[in-house]
N, C-alpha and C positions, 0 to 999 in steps of 0.2 A: 504494500500500500504506500502510495506517495505521501510525502510530508506536506501537510497543509499548514501554511504560516498565515498569520494575520496580515491583512492589507494595511499598509501605512495610511494615515490620514493626518491632516494638518488643521489645526485650529489656531487662529491668530489671537494674540493678547489684546487687551483693551487699549485702543489708541489713546484714550483719555488718560489712563494710568501711566502708560508709557511716556507720554509727554510730561507728566508730573515728576516722574522718577528719573528721567534721562539727564545725564550730565557727562562731562568728559571722564569722570571717575568710573562710569559704567561701561561695560563691554557688552554690546548687543550680539545676540546669536540665537540659534535654534536650540531648544531643549528637546532632545529625543527621550521618549519615555519607554523604558524597557518593561516587558510584561513579567518581570521577576527579578530576584536579587542576584542569583549566582549565574547560571548559564546565559540568560538573556543579557547580562551585563559583561559577558566574556570571562567570567570567573570559572575556573575549573576546580571542582572539589573532588569527587570520585568518578563522576561520569564525564565523558567527553561532550563538548558542546557541538551543536549542529553545524555552525559556520564559524570556524576559527578566525576568519578574516572580517567578520562583521564590524568590529570596532575600527579596523583600518578603513573599511568602506565608508563608515560614518565620518571618520577623520578627514576623508578626501571629498566628501559630499558638499556641494555648494548649490544654491539656487538664488538667482538674482543677486549674486555677490555676497550672500549670507551663508555662513558655515554653521554646522552643528558644533556648539561649544560646550554642551553639557549633556550628560546621560544620567538619568535617575528614574524613579518609579512613580512619581505622583502627579506631575504636571498635566498629563493627558486627562486623568480623571477629574482634576480640579477644573480644567478648562471645559471639559465636556459637561460636567454638572452645572458650571456657571452659565454656559450657553443655554442649556435646557431651562434653567431657572431665571434667566434674564439678569445675571450678575456680571459685573465687570471683573476680569481676572488678569493678573500679571504674575509671572513666575520670576522670582529673584533668587539667585543661588550664590552662596558663598562657596567658591571653588576651593576644596580642601584636599583634593587628590588629582593628580595628573596621571591617568592610566597609561597614556602613551609613553611617558618617561619613567613611570614607576615611582614618582616622587609624591610626598605627602606633606601637608602643612605641619610645621612644628607646633603651632598653637591654633588648632581649628576653632576653639571657642572664641578666640580673639577675632577671627575673621567673621564668624557668625554674629557676634555682638556688634561689630562695626557695621555690618549690613543692616541689622535691626535698627541701630541708632540712626543711620543714614536714611533709611526708609521712613521711620517715624518723623524725623525732622522734615523731610520733603512733604509728607502728608499733612503735618501740622501747619505748614505755611499756606495751605489751601484755604 
């Protein structure tokens, strides 16, 4: 039996929130959402993954000059529910690991705290 994979789909963030949050400090890109934690994110535990080149394919993907800059598990669900419920959504990510280089933030809490403070400051000015 052939392998059936999910079809990719794209949901844009809220343009209103994007304009509020954007600044030279922020790096814009596409967040790809994996359907799981280990295999779908290229992590090998005890079973081999279906496509060992998937992360490399995503690293080299561009559309209209925009690249995939993040891989996680939540954004698609948040954007999908937001769209269904009429909410505005924007995904902000503190990048604490670089899978391609195998490097990790020495203080991930600092990066997350800085992103939270930045976001609250931007929203409070509205």
